[in-house]
HTML snippet that shows the backbone in 3Dmol.js (N, CA, C, O; Angstrom):
<script src="https://3Dmol.org/build/3Dmol-min.js"></script>
<div id="view" style="width:600px;height:400px;position:relative"></div>
<script>
const pdb = `
ATOM      1  N   ALA A   1       0.847  -1.189   0.000  1.00  0.00           N
ATOM      2  CA  ALA A   1       0.000   0.000   0.000  1.00  0.00           C
ATOM      3  C   ALA A   1       0.885   1.243   0.000  1.00  0.00           C
ATOM      4  O   ALA A   1       1.844   1.342   0.765  1.00  0.00           O
ATOM      5  N   HIS A   2       0.548   2.171  -0.860  1.00  0.00           N
ATOM      6  CA  HIS A   2       1.307   3.415  -0.944  1.00  0.00           C
ATOM      7  C   HIS A   2       0.635   4.463  -0.066  1.00  0.00           C
ATOM      8  O   HIS A   2      -0.537   4.787  -0.259  1.00  0.00           O
ATOM      9  N   ILE A   3       1.379   4.986   0.891  1.00  0.00           N
ATOM     10  CA  ILE A   3       0.821   5.973   1.804  1.00  0.00           C
ATOM     11  C   ILE A   3       1.206   7.370   1.329  1.00  0.00           C
ATOM     12  O   ILE A   3       2.381   7.659   1.103  1.00  0.00           O
ATOM     13  N   VAL A   4       0.211   8.225   1.182  1.00  0.00           N
ATOM     14  CA  VAL A   4       0.473   9.605   0.807  1.00  0.00           C
ATOM     15  C   VAL A   4       0.429  10.439   2.078  1.00  0.00           C
ATOM     16  O   VAL A   4      -0.586  10.484   2.774  1.00  0.00           O
ATOM     17  N   ILE A   5       1.539  11.094   2.368  1.00  0.00           N
ATOM     18  CA  ILE A   5       1.620  11.898   3.588  1.00  0.00           C
ATOM     19  C   ILE A   5       1.219  13.330   3.266  1.00  0.00           C
ATOM     20  O   ILE A   5       1.803  13.974   2.395  1.00  0.00           O
ATOM     21  N   LYS A   6       0.222  13.812   3.977  1.00  0.00           N
ATOM     22  CA  LYS A   6      -0.212  15.197   3.787  1.00  0.00           C
ATOM     23  C   LYS A   6       0.359  16.094   4.886  1.00  0.00           C
ATOM     24  O   LYS A   6       0.634  17.272   4.659  1.00  0.00           O
ATOM     25  N   ASP A   7       0.532  15.520   6.078  1.00  0.00           N
ATOM     26  CA  ASP A   7       0.989  16.310   7.210  1.00  0.00           C
ATOM     27  C   ASP A   7       2.480  16.080   7.439  1.00  0.00           C
ATOM     28  O   ASP A   7       2.878  15.271   8.277  1.00  0.00           O
ATOM     29  N   TYR A   8       3.293  16.807   6.678  1.00  0.00           N
ATOM     30  CA  TYR A   8       4.742  16.609   6.765  1.00  0.00           C
ATOM     31  C   TYR A   8       5.315  16.909   8.151  1.00  0.00           C
ATOM     32  O   TYR A   8       6.151  16.143   8.630  1.00  0.00           O
ATOM     33  N   PRO A   9       4.895  18.003   8.820  1.00  0.00           N
ATOM     34  CA  PRO A   9       5.456  18.272  10.154  1.00  0.00           C
ATOM     35  C   PRO A   9       5.211  17.128  11.136  1.00  0.00           C
ATOM     36  O   PRO A   9       6.100  16.782  11.914  1.00  0.00           O
ATOM     37  N   ALA A  10       4.023  16.544  11.107  1.00  0.00           N
ATOM     38  CA  ALA A  10       3.719  15.421  12.009  1.00  0.00           C
ATOM     39  C   ALA A  10       4.571  14.211  11.652  1.00  0.00           C
ATOM     40  O   ALA A  10       5.036  13.490  12.535  1.00  0.00           O
ATOM     41  N   ALA A  11       4.774  13.991  10.362  1.00  0.00           N
ATOM     42  CA  ALA A  11       5.602  12.868   9.914  1.00  0.00           C
ATOM     43  C   ALA A  11       7.046  13.062  10.374  1.00  0.00           C
ATOM     44  O   ALA A  11       7.694  12.114  10.816  1.00  0.00           O
ATOM     45  N   LEU A  12       7.547  14.300  10.270  1.00  0.00           N
ATOM     46  CA  LEU A  12       8.905  14.607  10.729  1.00  0.00           C
ATOM     47  C   LEU A  12       9.043  14.365  12.218  1.00  0.00           C
ATOM     48  O   LEU A  12      10.036  13.807  12.684  1.00  0.00           O
ATOM     49  N   ASP A  13       8.023  14.796  12.963  1.00  0.00           N
ATOM     50  CA  ASP A  13       8.020  14.620  14.410  1.00  0.00           C
ATOM     51  C   ASP A  13       8.065  13.135  14.766  1.00  0.00           C
ATOM     52  O   ASP A  13       8.820  12.714  15.642  1.00  0.00           O
ATOM     53  N   ALA A  14       7.252  12.358  14.076  1.00  0.00           N
ATOM     54  CA  ALA A  14       7.215  10.906  14.312  1.00  0.00           C
ATOM     55  C   ALA A  14       8.567  10.268  13.992  1.00  0.00           C
ATOM     56  O   ALA A  14       9.036   9.397  14.725  1.00  0.00           O
ATOM     57  N   LEU A  15       9.188  10.700  12.903  1.00  0.00           N
ATOM     58  CA  LEU A  15      10.507  10.183  12.531  1.00  0.00           C
ATOM     59  C   LEU A  15      11.550  10.512  13.597  1.00  0.00           C
ATOM     60  O   LEU A  15      12.366   9.665  13.962  1.00  0.00           O
ATOM     61  N   ASP A  16      11.514  11.753  14.092  1.00  0.00           N
ATOM     62  CA  ASP A  16      12.467  12.158  15.129  1.00  0.00           C
ATOM     63  C   ASP A  16      12.285  11.325  16.389  1.00  0.00           C
ATOM     64  O   ASP A  16      13.262  10.902  17.008  1.00  0.00           O
ATOM     65  N   LYS A  17      11.028  11.089  16.767  1.00  0.00           N
ATOM     66  CA  LYS A  17      10.760  10.271  17.957  1.00  0.00           C
ATOM     67  C   LYS A  17      11.282   8.850  17.752  1.00  0.00           C
ATOM     68  O   LYS A  17      11.926   8.280  18.633  1.00  0.00           O
ATOM     69  N   ALA A  18      10.998   8.294  16.586  1.00  0.00           N
ATOM     70  CA  ALA A  18      11.430   6.928  16.293  1.00  0.00           C
ATOM     71  C   ALA A  18      12.956   6.823  16.309  1.00  0.00           C
ATOM     72  O   ALA A  18      13.512   5.869  16.852  1.00  0.00           O
ATOM     73  N   SER A  19      13.624   7.800  15.716  1.00  0.00           N
ATOM     74  CA  SER A  19      15.089   7.724  15.659  1.00  0.00           C
ATOM     75  C   SER A  19      15.702   7.950  17.037  1.00  0.00           C
ATOM     76  O   SER A  19      16.786   7.439  17.318  1.00  0.00           O
ATOM     77  N   SER A  20      15.025   8.707  17.900  1.00  0.00           N
ATOM     78  CA  SER A  20      15.580   8.888  19.244  1.00  0.00           C
ATOM     79  C   SER A  20      15.437   7.612  20.068  1.00  0.00           C
ATOM     80  O   SER A  20      16.224   7.366  20.982  1.00  0.00           O
ATOM     81  N   ILE A  21      14.440   6.811  19.743  1.00  0.00           N
ATOM     82  CA  ILE A  21      14.249   5.529  20.437  1.00  0.00           C
ATOM     83  C   ILE A  21      15.193   4.464  19.866  1.00  0.00           C
ATOM     84  O   ILE A  21      15.852   3.739  20.613  1.00  0.00           O
ATOM     85  N   HIS A  22      15.247   4.381  18.549  1.00  0.00           N
ATOM     86  CA  HIS A  22      15.961   3.278  17.898  1.00  0.00           C
ATOM     87  C   HIS A  22      17.382   3.628  17.464  1.00  0.00           C
ATOM     88  O   HIS A  22      18.116   2.768  16.979  1.00  0.00           O
ATOM     89  N   GLY A  23      17.766   4.887  17.637  1.00  0.00           N
ATOM     90  CA  GLY A  23      19.090   5.300  17.175  1.00  0.00           C
ATOM     91  C   GLY A  23      18.997   5.820  15.747  1.00  0.00           C
ATOM     92  O   GLY A  23      18.097   5.459  14.989  1.00  0.00           O
ATOM     93  N   ASN A  24      19.936   6.662  15.409  1.00  0.00           N
ATOM     94  CA  ASN A  24      19.909   7.313  14.103  1.00  0.00           C
ATOM     95  C   ASN A  24      20.461   6.378  13.026  1.00  0.00           C
ATOM     96  O   ASN A  24      21.674   6.193  12.926  1.00  0.00           O
ATOM     97  N   SER A  25      19.596   5.803  12.240  1.00  0.00           N
ATOM     98  CA  SER A  25      20.076   4.943  11.162  1.00  0.00           C
ATOM     99  C   SER A  25      19.974   5.706   9.847  1.00  0.00           C
ATOM    100  O   SER A  25      19.286   6.723   9.762  1.00  0.00           O
ATOM    101  N   SER A  26      20.657   5.213   8.834  1.00  0.00           N
ATOM    102  CA  SER A  26      20.610   5.890   7.540  1.00  0.00           C
ATOM    103  C   SER A  26      19.183   5.889   6.997  1.00  0.00           C
ATOM    104  O   SER A  26      18.793   6.790   6.254  1.00  0.00           O
ATOM    105  N   ASP A  27      18.409   4.875   7.372  1.00  0.00           N
ATOM    106  CA  ASP A  27      17.024   4.801   6.917  1.00  0.00           C
ATOM    107  C   ASP A  27      16.205   5.982   7.442  1.00  0.00           C
ATOM    108  O   ASP A  27      15.466   6.619   6.691  1.00  0.00           O
ATOM    109  N   TYR A  28      16.344   6.264   8.726  1.00  0.00           N
ATOM    110  CA  TYR A  28      15.629   7.408   9.307  1.00  0.00           C
ATOM    111  C   TYR A  28      16.093   8.712   8.682  1.00  0.00           C
ATOM    112  O   TYR A  28      15.286   9.581   8.353  1.00  0.00           O
ATOM    113  N   ILE A  29      17.396   8.835   8.523  1.00  0.00           N
ATOM    114  CA  ILE A  29      17.946  10.084   8.008  1.00  0.00           C
ATOM    115  C   ILE A  29      17.502  10.340   6.571  1.00  0.00           C
ATOM    116  O   ILE A  29      17.139  11.464   6.225  1.00  0.00           O
ATOM    117  N   THR A  30      17.527   9.303   5.732  1.00  0.00           N
ATOM    118  CA  THR A  30      17.112   9.518   4.344  1.00  0.00           C
ATOM    119  C   THR A  30      15.623   9.855   4.261  1.00  0.00           C
ATOM    120  O   THR A  30      15.214  10.669   3.433  1.00  0.00           O
ATOM    121  N   LYS A  31      14.820   9.234   5.114  1.00  0.00           N
ATOM    122  CA  LYS A  31      13.385   9.576   5.131  1.00  0.00           C
ATOM    123  C   LYS A  31      13.182  11.017   5.582  1.00  0.00           C
ATOM    124  O   LYS A  31      12.347  11.739   5.038  1.00  0.00           O
ATOM    125  N   LYS A  32      13.958  11.425   6.586  1.00  0.00           N
ATOM    126  CA  LYS A  32      13.852  12.791   7.098  1.00  0.00           C
ATOM    127  C   LYS A  32      14.252  13.800   6.017  1.00  0.00           C
ATOM    128  O   LYS A  32      13.576  14.811   5.823  1.00  0.00           O
ATOM    129  N   ILE A  33      15.341  13.521   5.326  1.00  0.00           N
ATOM    130  CA  ILE A  33      15.814  14.423   4.273  1.00  0.00           C
ATOM    131  C   ILE A  33      14.777  14.513   3.157  1.00  0.00           C
ATOM    132  O   ILE A  33      14.517  15.592   2.625  1.00  0.00           O
ATOM    133  N   ASP A  34      14.191  13.377   2.811  1.00  0.00           N
ATOM    134  CA  ASP A  34      13.158  13.352   1.791  1.00  0.00           C
ATOM    135  C   ASP A  34      11.982  14.241   2.193  1.00  0.00           C
ATOM    136  O   ASP A  34      11.472  15.010   1.378  1.00  0.00           O
ATOM    137  N   LEU A  35      11.557  14.132   3.445  1.00  0.00           N
ATOM    138  CA  LEU A  35      10.458  14.973   3.947  1.00  0.00           C
ATOM    139  C   LEU A  35      10.832  16.451   3.920  1.00  0.00           C
ATOM    140  O   LEU A  35      10.036  17.291   3.501  1.00  0.00           O
ATOM    141  N   LEU A  36      12.046  16.765   4.370  1.00  0.00           N
ATOM    142  CA  LEU A  36      12.485  18.160   4.391  1.00  0.00           C
ATOM    143  C   LEU A  36      12.474  18.763   2.986  1.00  0.00           C
ATOM    144  O   LEU A  36      12.071  19.910   2.796  1.00  0.00           O
ATOM    145  N   ILE A  37      12.920  17.977   2.008  1.00  0.00           N
ATOM    146  CA  ILE A  37      12.927  18.453   0.621  1.00  0.00           C
ATOM    147  C   ILE A  37      11.488  18.700   0.151  1.00  0.00           C
ATOM    148  O   ILE A  37      11.201  19.711  -0.492  1.00  0.00           O
ATOM    149  N   LYS A  38      10.594  17.769   0.477  1.00  0.00           N
ATOM    150  CA  LYS A  38       9.191  17.942   0.085  1.00  0.00           C
ATOM    151  C   LYS A  38       8.559  19.165   0.748  1.00  0.00           C
ATOM    152  O   LYS A  38       7.635  19.767   0.201  1.00  0.00           O
ATOM    153  N   MET A  39       9.061  19.529   1.929  1.00  0.00           N
ATOM    154  CA  MET A  39       8.540  20.684   2.655  1.00  0.00           C
ATOM    155  C   MET A  39       9.249  21.971   2.228  1.00  0.00           C
ATOM    156  O   MET A  39       9.007  23.033   2.802  1.00  0.00           O
ATOM    157  N   ASP A  40      10.119  21.878   1.229  1.00  0.00           N
ATOM    158  CA  ASP A  40      10.916  23.020   0.772  1.00  0.00           C
ATOM    159  C   ASP A  40      11.847  23.563   1.844  1.00  0.00           C
ATOM    160  O   ASP A  40      12.175  24.749   1.846  1.00  0.00           O
ATOM    161  N   LYS A  41      12.266  22.706   2.745  1.00  0.00           N
ATOM    162  CA  LYS A  41      13.236  23.115   3.768  1.00  0.00           C
ATOM    163  C   LYS A  41      14.621  22.632   3.329  1.00  0.00           C
ATOM    164  O   LYS A  41      15.231  21.767   3.957  1.00  0.00           O
ATOM    165  N   THR A  42      15.087  23.219   2.238  1.00  0.00           N
ATOM    166  CA  THR A  42      16.321  22.787   1.601  1.00  0.00           C
ATOM    167  C   THR A  42      17.531  22.933   2.511  1.00  0.00           C
ATOM    168  O   THR A  42      18.373  22.038   2.596  1.00  0.00           O
ATOM    169  N   GLN A  43      17.606  24.075   3.193  1.00  0.00           N
ATOM    170  CA  GLN A  43      18.759  24.324   4.064  1.00  0.00           C
ATOM    171  C   GLN A  43      18.811  23.284   5.177  1.00  0.00           C
ATOM    172  O   GLN A  43      19.880  22.767   5.503  1.00  0.00           O
ATOM    173  N   ALA A  44      17.652  22.981   5.760  1.00  0.00           N
ATOM    174  CA  ALA A  44      17.583  21.974   6.822  1.00  0.00           C
ATOM    175  C   ALA A  44      17.992  20.597   6.291  1.00  0.00           C
ATOM    176  O   ALA A  44      18.652  19.823   6.984  1.00  0.00           O
ATOM    177  N   ALA A  45      17.591  20.308   5.059  1.00  0.00           N
ATOM    178  CA  ALA A  45      17.949  19.026   4.444  1.00  0.00           C
ATOM    179  C   ALA A  45      19.464  18.930   4.285  1.00  0.00           C
ATOM    180  O   ALA A  45      20.058  17.892   4.575  1.00  0.00           O
ATOM    181  N   LEU A  46      20.085  20.014   3.825  1.00  0.00           N
ATOM    182  CA  LEU A  46      21.541  20.019   3.660  1.00  0.00           C
ATOM    183  C   LEU A  46      22.249  19.847   4.999  1.00  0.00           C
ATOM    184  O   LEU A  46      23.248  19.133   5.092  1.00  0.00           O
ATOM    185  N   VAL A  47      21.727  20.509   6.043  1.00  0.00           N
ATOM    186  CA  VAL A  47      22.310  20.386   7.385  1.00  0.00           C
ATOM    187  C   VAL A  47      22.210  18.934   7.848  1.00  0.00           C
ATOM    188  O   VAL A  47      23.158  18.394   8.418  1.00  0.00           O
ATOM    189  N   SER A  48      21.062  18.305   7.601  1.00  0.00           N
ATOM    190  CA  SER A  48      20.878  16.899   7.992  1.00  0.00           C
ATOM    191  C   SER A  48      21.855  15.986   7.266  1.00  0.00           C
ATOM    192  O   SER A  48      22.398  15.050   7.854  1.00  0.00           O
ATOM    193  N   ILE A  49      22.074  16.264   5.982  1.00  0.00           N
ATOM    194  CA  ILE A  49      23.019  15.463   5.197  1.00  0.00           C
ATOM    195  C   ILE A  49      24.423  15.615   5.785  1.00  0.00           C
ATOM    196  O   ILE A  49      25.132  14.629   5.983  1.00  0.00           O
ATOM    197  N   GLU A  50      24.819  16.866   6.063  1.00  0.00           N
ATOM    198  CA  GLU A  50      26.156  17.107   6.621  1.00  0.00           C
ATOM    199  C   GLU A  50      26.323  16.419   7.974  1.00  0.00           C
ATOM    200  O   GLU A  50      27.354  15.805   8.246  1.00  0.00           O
ATOM    201  N   ARG A  51      25.299  16.528   8.814  1.00  0.00           N
ATOM    202  CA  ARG A  51      25.365  15.924  10.143  1.00  0.00           C
ATOM    203  C   ARG A  51      25.508  14.406  10.032  1.00  0.00           C
ATOM    204  O   ARG A  51      26.292  13.788  10.751  1.00  0.00           O
ATOM    205  N   ALA A  52      24.738  13.823   9.120  1.00  0.00           N
ATOM    206  CA  ALA A  52      24.795  12.370   8.928  1.00  0.00           C
ATOM    207  C   ALA A  52      26.202  11.938   8.509  1.00  0.00           C
ATOM    208  O   ALA A  52      26.733  10.944   9.003  1.00  0.00           O
ATOM    209  N   LEU A  53      26.794  12.702   7.590  1.00  0.00           N
ATOM    210  CA  LEU A  53      28.136  12.356   7.124  1.00  0.00           C
ATOM    211  C   LEU A  53      29.161  12.525   8.244  1.00  0.00           C
ATOM    212  O   LEU A  53      30.117  11.756   8.335  1.00  0.00           O
ATOM    213  N   GLN A  54      28.959  13.540   9.103  1.00  0.00           N
ATOM    214  CA  GLN A  54      29.866  13.724  10.232  1.00  0.00           C
ATOM    215  C   GLN A  54      29.745  12.567  11.219  1.00  0.00           C
ATOM    216  O   GLN A  54      30.719  12.197  11.876  1.00  0.00           O
ATOM    217  N   GLU A  55      28.546  11.998  11.320  1.00  0.00           N
ATOM    218  CA  GLU A  55      28.332  10.860  12.210  1.00  0.00           C
ATOM    219  C   GLU A  55      28.734   9.546  11.531  1.00  0.00           C
ATOM    220  O   GLU A  55      28.444   8.458  12.029  1.00  0.00           O
ATOM    221  N   ASN A  56      29.402   9.674  10.390  1.00  0.00           N
ATOM    222  CA  ASN A  56      29.857   8.507   9.618  1.00  0.00           C
ATOM    223  C   ASN A  56      28.716   7.596   9.185  1.00  0.00           C
ATOM    224  O   ASN A  56      28.891   6.387   9.034  1.00  0.00           O
ATOM    225  N   ILE A  57      27.550   8.194   8.988  1.00  0.00           N
ATOM    226  CA  ILE A  57      26.458   7.414   8.412  1.00  0.00           C
ATOM    227  C   ILE A  57      26.554   7.646   6.910  1.00  0.00           C
ATOM    228  O   ILE A  57      26.107   8.670   6.394  1.00  0.00           O
ATOM    229  N   SER A  58      27.144   6.677   6.221  1.00  0.00           N
ATOM    230  CA  SER A  58      27.286   6.888   4.785  1.00  0.00           C
ATOM    231  C   SER A  58      26.276   6.009   4.072  1.00  0.00           C
ATOM    232  O   SER A  58      26.224   4.793   4.257  1.00  0.00           O
ATOM    233  N   ASP A  59      25.509   6.646   3.283  1.00  0.00           N
ATOM    234  CA  ASP A  59      24.480   5.964   2.524  1.00  0.00           C
ATOM    235  C   ASP A  59      24.509   6.633   1.161  1.00  0.00           C
ATOM    236  O   ASP A  59      24.501   7.861   1.080  1.00  0.00           O
ATOM    237  N   THR A  60      24.541   5.862   0.105  1.00  0.00           N
ATOM    238  CA  THR A  60      24.660   6.475  -1.223  1.00  0.00           C
ATOM    239  C   THR A  60      23.509   7.442  -1.483  1.00  0.00           C
ATOM    240  O   THR A  60      23.671   8.403  -2.234  1.00  0.00           O
ATOM    241  N   SER A  61      22.346   7.199  -0.870  1.00  0.00           N
ATOM    242  CA  SER A  61      21.225   8.097  -1.112  1.00  0.00           C
ATOM    243  C   SER A  61      21.482   9.491  -0.535  1.00  0.00           C
ATOM    244  O   SER A  61      20.914  10.472  -1.016  1.00  0.00           O
ATOM    245  N   LEU A  62      22.338   9.590   0.498  1.00  0.00           N
ATOM    246  CA  LEU A  62      22.689  10.916   1.027  1.00  0.00           C
ATOM    247  C   LEU A  62      23.342  11.755  -0.066  1.00  0.00           C
ATOM    248  O   LEU A  62      23.038  12.936  -0.233  1.00  0.00           O
ATOM    249  N   TYR A  63      24.239  11.119  -0.799  1.00  0.00           N
ATOM    250  CA  TYR A  63      24.921  11.837  -1.881  1.00  0.00           C
ATOM    251  C   TYR A  63      23.949  12.175  -3.010  1.00  0.00           C
ATOM    252  O   TYR A  63      24.042  13.234  -3.632  1.00  0.00           O
ATOM    253  N   ARG A  64      23.015  11.257  -3.262  1.00  0.00           N
ATOM    254  CA  ARG A  64      22.004  11.523  -4.290  1.00  0.00           C
ATOM    255  C   ARG A  64      21.153  12.734  -3.918  1.00  0.00           C
ATOM    256  O   ARG A  64      20.871  13.591  -4.756  1.00  0.00           O
ATOM    257  N   TYR A  65      20.749  12.792  -2.644  1.00  0.00           N
ATOM    258  CA  TYR A  65      19.945  13.935  -2.192  1.00  0.00           C
ATOM    259  C   TYR A  65      20.741  15.229  -2.309  1.00  0.00           C
ATOM    260  O   TYR A  65      20.221  16.242  -2.778  1.00  0.00           O
ATOM    261  N   ALA A  66      21.995  15.198  -1.886  1.00  0.00           N
ATOM    262  CA  ALA A  66      22.835  16.396  -1.959  1.00  0.00           C
ATOM    263  C   ALA A  66      22.960  16.855  -3.412  1.00  0.00           C
ATOM    264  O   ALA A  66      22.849  18.045  -3.706  1.00  0.00           O
ATOM    265  N   ALA A  67      23.189  15.911  -4.308  1.00  0.00           N
ATOM    266  CA  ALA A  67      23.327  16.241  -5.728  1.00  0.00           C
ATOM    267  C   ALA A  67      22.016  16.810  -6.278  1.00  0.00           C
ATOM    268  O   ALA A  67      22.017  17.757  -7.065  1.00  0.00           O
ATOM    269  N   LYS A  68      20.904  16.218  -5.852  1.00  0.00           N
ATOM    270  CA  LYS A  68      19.587  16.666  -6.304  1.00  0.00           C
ATOM    271  C   LYS A  68      19.337  18.115  -5.871  1.00  0.00           C
ATOM    272  O   LYS A  68      18.852  18.931  -6.654  1.00  0.00           O
ATOM    273  N   ILE A  69      19.672  18.420  -4.619  1.00  0.00           N
ATOM    274  CA  ILE A  69      19.485  19.773  -4.100  1.00  0.00           C
ATOM    275  C   ILE A  69      20.353  20.754  -4.880  1.00  0.00           C
ATOM    276  O   ILE A  69      19.887  21.828  -5.262  1.00  0.00           O
ATOM    277  N   HIS A  70      21.606  20.392  -5.117  1.00  0.00           N
ATOM    278  CA  HIS A  70      22.510  21.291  -5.835  1.00  0.00           C
ATOM    279  C   HIS A  70      22.073  21.496  -7.278  1.00  0.00           C
ATOM    280  O   HIS A  70      22.204  22.594  -7.821  1.00  0.00           O
ATOM    281  N   ARG A  71      21.547  20.432  -7.907  1.00  0.00           N
ATOM    282  CA  ARG A  71      21.031  20.572  -9.271  1.00  0.00           C
ATOM    283  C   ARG A  71      19.838  21.520  -9.289  1.00  0.00           C
ATOM    284  O   ARG A  71      19.694  22.348 -10.188  1.00  0.00           O
ATOM    285  N   GLN A  72      18.993  21.381  -8.283  1.00  0.00           N
ATOM    286  CA  GLN A  72      17.758  22.156  -8.236  1.00  0.00           C
ATOM    287  C   GLN A  72      18.019  23.630  -7.930  1.00  0.00           C
ATOM    288  O   GLN A  72      17.349  24.507  -8.476  1.00  0.00           O
ATOM    289  N   PHE A  73      18.981  23.900  -7.068  1.00  0.00           N
ATOM    290  CA  PHE A  73      19.162  25.262  -6.578  1.00  0.00           C
ATOM    291  C   PHE A  73      20.512  25.866  -6.895  1.00  0.00           C
ATOM    292  O   PHE A  73      20.796  26.993  -6.489  1.00  0.00           O
ATOM    293  N   GLY A  74      21.347  25.139  -7.609  1.00  0.00           N
ATOM    294  CA  GLY A  74      22.677  25.646  -7.881  1.00  0.00           C
ATOM    295  C   GLY A  74      23.492  25.632  -6.606  1.00  0.00           C
ATOM    296  O   GLY A  74      23.215  24.849  -5.697  1.00  0.00           O
ATOM    297  N   ASP A  75      24.480  26.479  -6.531  1.00  0.00           N
ATOM    298  CA  ASP A  75      25.333  26.504  -5.338  1.00  0.00           C
ATOM    299  C   ASP A  75      24.686  27.395  -4.285  1.00  0.00           C
ATOM    300  O   ASP A  75      24.604  28.612  -4.454  1.00  0.00           O
ATOM    301  N   ILE A  76      24.235  26.791  -3.214  1.00  0.00           N
ATOM    302  CA  ILE A  76      23.450  27.509  -2.213  1.00  0.00           C
ATOM    303  C   ILE A  76      24.337  28.342  -1.294  1.00  0.00           C
ATOM    304  O   ILE A  76      23.870  29.303  -0.684  1.00  0.00           O
ATOM    305  N   ASP A  77      25.597  27.981  -1.195  1.00  0.00           N
ATOM    306  CA  ASP A  77      26.460  28.619  -0.208  1.00  0.00           C
ATOM    307  C   ASP A  77      26.743  30.094  -0.501  1.00  0.00           C
ATOM    308  O   ASP A  77      27.215  30.824   0.370  1.00  0.00           O
ATOM    309  N   GLU A  78      26.458  30.520  -1.709  1.00  0.00           N
ATOM    310  CA  GLU A  78      26.825  31.900  -2.074  1.00  0.00           C
ATOM    311  C   GLU A  78      25.939  32.926  -1.401  1.00  0.00           C
ATOM    312  O   GLU A  78      26.119  34.126  -1.605  1.00  0.00           O
TER     313      GLU A  78
END
`;
const viewer = $3Dmol.createViewer("view");
viewer.addModel(pdb, "pdb");
viewer.setStyle({}, {cartoon: {color: "spectrum"}});
viewer.zoomTo();
viewer.render();
</script>
């Protein structure tokens, strides 16, 4: 069954609660980044990606998300 999420903030909150209980896995982080992107919170998504990489959570999808954001918005750091 495909679930369509309409309430992104509640979904983010639920993800944060779950990851605080079960530990931060790449699965939680990629779902969180996906939600942040859908909510147009690009800067927050980039921060989450950086934090994940600093915590040595390497998941190829993290790089895909980073590349997707940069393609969409160009170089954000300027």
